[in-house]
C-alpha positions, 0 to 999 in steps of 0.5 A: 477502526472501520477498516477491516482488512483480511490477513494472507499470511500467505501474501509475504511469500507471494512477492515471488510470483514466478508467472506473473512476474517480469523475470524469464522464470518459466519461459519457453513452459507458455505458462506464461500467456495462460496467467494472461489474464489473470488480474493481481491483487493492488499491493500498496508499497510503503516506508516507514521511518523515524527521525525528530520525533515524528514518523515519516510514512512514504506510500506508493499509490499510483494513479490515485486522485487526492480525493480516493484518500483515506486516513486514519491515525487512531493512537499509535494505529494509521490505517490507508487506502485508497479506490483505483478507477478502471477506465474504460475505453473500448475501441470497436475491431482493438484488443488489449493483447496485455493489461497489467494496471490495477484497479479496486481498493487497496488499503494497508493498516500498521501500528506505531511503536510510539502513539501519534498526535492526531491533531499535527499529522500532515499528508501530501500527496503528490508524482503517486508518492503519499506522504505523511508526517506523524509528530509523536506524543509528547508524553508517549514516551518509550520504557526500556524494561531490563531482564534480572 
């Protein structure tokens, strides 16, 4: 587990960002122009589903080369990381009015209820969406415990 990520307990609360969000929450207050140059932390959005003895993960990672995506599976722990590279194209006499595209490294780690058969994991990246199919390891059955 070489990928260590700092835990931020407020990251989920920060999804509602009235200053940087596209809604007009602070319309007329002038705060929007003050925060224009602040870069947002890149975030990887994911869907995880379980069906037919396997897990399917769909992660949005736009603008990434598939060679810059790294996936590791260790038992039931899955880690996905990717590097989004910034394009440097500036022309003389041109000024940037708005910059919303980000660059940097994004990563997500999560654990699943069952262990995954790492030898049979398949990954496909197309149109900015990474799809990972991970079969559940045989013999790794979930045990229901009844409370007495």
